[in-house]
N, C-alpha and C positions, 0 to 999 in steps of 0.2 A: 271733762274739757281737755280735747287735744292738745299735746303743747312738743313744737316742732324742735329736732335737734340736728346741728349740723354735722356730718361727717363729711371728713376732708379727702378726697382721694386725688392724691399724686399733691405735691408737684413729683417729687419719687416716691413709685408703687411698684409692685410686682410684675403689675399685669399691666405695665407702660412700660416701652423699651427706652425711650423719651418723656422729659421733662415735658408736662402739661397738667394742670392746677382744676378737679371738677369739685364742685363745692357742692352736697347732696342735701339738702332740708329734707329730713324724713319725719315722721309719725310713726311712730313703732317700730316695723319694719319694713314701711312702705313709703318710696321716694313720692313724694308732694309737691317736689320744683328743684330747679340744680341750675346751678351759676358754673358759667364755665368759660376760665381765666385763661389769657394765651398771651405768650408774648416772651416767654423761658428761651428759646430758641434762637432767635434771632441773629444774624451772622453777618448783614448787609449786602445782598449774592446784586442785588438789581444794582446799588450803588457800585458795588466794585464792578460788576460786568462795564459801565460806560467807563470804567476809565483799563480795560484789554483791548485790544485788538481783536477785530471780529471772531477771527479764525481759535487766538484763545479763549474767548467767550463760552466756546462749546467744551472746553475740557472744565470751565470754570461751573458751568451748572449741569453739568454729567454727577458734581460734590453736591449736589441741593440735597440727593438723596443716594443713599450707597445699594438700597433695594429696586427702588426702578430708576439706573442712572444711565440710561438709555433714554427713557420717555421724556425728557428735559432737555436733551442736545437733539432728539428728535423733535420737538415742536421748534425750538430756537432757531436748526435748522432751514424748517419748512416755513418758519416766519420769512426768515433773511430769502429764502427762493422766489416768495411772495414778492417780496419790496424790492429786490432786482430784477423777476419776471424771469429766473432762471431754469430752465429744463435740463434735466438730471438725465445719464445713462439708464437705458431700461434697465439692464444689470444691477445697478447700483438700487431701485424699488425694489427688485426681490430680496437683496443680501439686507437692507434695512431692515423690511418683514420678521424674516426670519430671526434676526437680533433680538429684536421686539418681540416676537410670538414665544422665543427662548425666555424670554424675562417675564411675562407673566405666566408661562408656565412655574417658570421656581418660586414668583413673587407668590403666586396663591398655594404652591407646598409649601412655603415659610409661612405662611398664615393659618392655614391648616394645619400644619404643625403644632402653632402658638396656638390655636384655639383648641386642639384633643390636648394639651397641657393647662391650660386655664382650667379646663371643667374636670381634671384628674385624670384623665386617660391618654397617656404617655406609650400606650401604646400606639397609637397613629401620632403621638407627636415623631416617634423615632422612624416610625416607618417612613414618613414625608420626610424627614431628614435622610433617610436613608437612600430617595428616590431624588431628591434634588440635588444631588452629589453629582452625578453625571453629567447632570445637565451644566452645572457649573466646569464642569471638570471640560465640557463639550466647548464651553464662551473660551478659555482656557487654550483651546487647542487653536480656536481660532483666530483670537482678539490676544492672545498673552494674559490676559485679567481675568480672572474668576469675579469680580464686579467692575463697575468704573472702565467699559469696553474700549471706549476711541474709537470707536467707530465714526462714528457721524462726521458728518465736516459738509459746507456750503456747496453745494454742489456735487455731493456724492455719499459714498465711503472712502472710509483711510486704508483700509485688506477690504483684500476678495476673497471668498470662501473657497480653495483648492477642491480639486475634484477629489484627491486624497478624503478630504476629510469626510465627506459627505459619505461616505459608508459609516465611519463613525457615529454619524450626527443619525442617519436613518437606524442603523441598531440602536441609539438610543432612545428612539421616541419608539419603536418597537416594544420595551421594554416600562416605558412610561404609561404605554396605551395597556399593558395586564397592570400597570400596579396603578392606576387610572379608577381600574375594572373591579378591584379590590378594595382601596376608599370610598367607591358609589355605594358598593356591599358592606361593608363597615358602618358606614354611616348611615344610610339611609337606610336599613334594615335595624339596626339596634336598638331596642328599646329605650334603652337609657339614655340613649344620645337623644333621642324622640321627647322625651319626655323632661329633659333639661334645657332644650334649645327651642321645642315650637312654642308658640302661643307669646315667646316672650322676646322683649325691644321692639313690639310690631309700629313698622309705617308705613300710614297707609298709601294707597296712591295719589290722595288729593293730599297729606304730608308728603310726601314726596316734591310736588312736582310745587305744593308752597314754599319748600323750604330750598327747592332745589337742586337738591342732589343731584349728581352724577355716579356714575358704573356699575358697578354688581351692590350697592347702595340702592340705588336708582331700578336697575331692571327685577332688584329681589322684591319692589313692590309694585309690579306691573307697568313700568315706566319701559318701553321698547324706544331707548337712546342708548347710541353707538356712534361714536364718531366715523371708528372705519368705515361702518352702512353711510351716516347720514350724510358725512360729504369724505370720501374717499382719498385715503392718500399711500404713500410706497405702493405695492401690489394687490391690496385688500379687495378691488372692483377687478382684479385678474385673477381670483381666486373663489372657488364656490365655498361659504360658510354659512355659522345661522347664529344670530344673537341669543342667546340664552334668557328668558324673559321667564320667572315665575311671578304669584300674584298675591302670595300670605304676607311679604313687607316683617317677619321674624327674621329670629336669628339662625335657625334651620332655612328657612329657606337662600338667607346670601350662602349659607355654606355651601347647598342643593345650587344656587348658580356660578359658585366658583368651581364646584366641580365638575360640571359640565362643560365649563369653560376651557378644561383642560383639555377633552375631548376635538375641541373645536380649533385649540391651538394648534392640538397636536395633527388636525385635519390640512389647519393653512400652511405648517412646515412643509410639509411633505409635497403638497401643492407645486410650493414653490421653490423646491428641489428640481422637481421633474418639469418646471417648464421655464427654470429659469436662463435668460439666452445667452451667448458669450456676447463679451464685447468690454470694450471700458468700462469702469466704477467711477469715475471722475468728469467733471467738467472742465478742471481747472480754472478754479475762477481767483479774477487779480484784483479786480476793482470792485466797489459797493456803492452803488448811487443814490444820491440822496433821494429818500421818500421814506413811505408809511410799509410794511409788513405784519401780518400775523401767522399764527400760527398752532395747530391744536392736535395733540394724539389722543388717540386713547388709549392710556395708562393704565396698569391694571388697577389699577383704586379709582379711575374716570378720566374725564376730560381734563386736560394738561393744557393751559392754554398762553401763549407766548405774544408780547409784539414789541417790534423793536421798530425805533425812531432815529431814519441816516441824517446828516447834513453831508454828505459826501465824504467827508476823513476816513479814518482807517478804524474807527471806534462809535458804538452805539451814542447816537445823544441822546437818548431812551430806550428802559428796557424793561419791561412791566413783564409780573409772570403771577400767574393765577394756578396753584396745585390743586387736585382733585378732593387731598382730605379739608382745604380750606372751607368749602359748600360743605362737603357730608360730616365735619365734625359737630358744628350746630344742630343737627335733626337730632342731637342726643338731647334738647331740648323737648322734644316730644317723645320721642321710642323712650327714652330711659323714666318720664315720669310715668306712676302710675305702679311698679314695678315695686321689688324687693332690692333692698341694698345686695344682696349676695344676683343678683338679676341686673342690675347696674353695669358692673365692672364686666359682666359679660358684650351687655350690650355697646359700654363701649367701645369695648374691642371690637368691637364684630364689623362695624367701618372700615376696617384697616386700618387705622390712622397713620397718618406721617407727619408729625409736629413741625423735623423740621423743615419740611417740604409748606408748613405751613404759614409760617412765621411770617410776617410781611410789616411794616409799619413808616409812616410817617410823622413827626412831630411840627405840629399845624398850632396857629394863633386861632385858636375856637372861635372868637368873632368875627375874622376876618379870613379864614381860612389857608392862612398866610406861611408857605412855610417857613419853623424858624428853625432848624437844626435839617443836617446834612448829613449822609454815612460818617465823618469823619469827626462830628463832633459827639458823635455815639459812641464811638471808637477812642475818643478823649475819655468821656465820663463815663466807660466803662474799667478803663486804664486803671484813671483817676481810683474808685471806689473798689477796686481792685486792690491798689495799695492801702487806702486807708483801712481795707480788713485786712492786711497784711500784718501794718502795723500795730491794728486793734489785737492781733493773737501774738503777737512779740515774736514774727518771726522778720 
């Protein structure tokens, strides 16, 4: 007679950079079920946005995630420009695209390095970190920051890319293209990596569609979706590039998708540098009318979606955010089941989860669907609990 044992992963675990709780139900070494418990990272971003000036919101949403910190403000300004029917200068479209693809490069390299570390292949980890640094140096050169670039604004971008920066950017891309060749050879041809990752954490195409996953998680399962192609924004419809799609749906396929996307991002940036016109970078928007707008972008992890409603004042009446990890994390209910305990940790990490992006909460009365707490109520409850814990510990 089989006996189920519960094994917790999280909310604090070496393979998770942020707190999230996965309860594995196992029989022997086999995972037969999994519970996913979210809610450890909620910071009330949506509520805070509704108390900020429209321009301030772009800085706030940038801090939802440090790794993909241009995806949220990019989606937000797209939503505002949809709401106010704003046409931005063409040069700004190219600059936005360059910044977004540089972010994809450093995000995918970060994931690749961590993936190598998770399976004990620390050489990959060190290589990935080595070649990620020049990207961050270029970010600092262009924007003044290695993360949180503060480039996106309603109507354009805050800073131009100077001609003197382009040679350094081109040099970085040349070095990274050679590094991508090295990563492709090291990962794709390594029999140990193949043995460890192929057939692990499989998410079939049908399951990917059923669970509505996005980004590399979907494309690794044969689902050809990418906001950059499906609903072009920035300069993505002005340059030539390919959507990378694999069919196996396992961790190896997710790795392959991200490595091949490095080449496409390099290709996009090079074309943007060559085609970027001279001219203004900001439409200089002063007022936002009443209305509703939606904006989405293809973040490194998948579709990032923002909805904004305005009543004609200088701040959002409602701001709703859906990050890609919110869609992808739930797919572990099927991808992690059937594998071993050791495979489960790798599978959970394979979607490149960002839990601080994921967390959204509203407190409602279950039988009436009536909202009974706002963001400030939740902050008060948190502060009161912290005080009780402090006193209990004698501090």
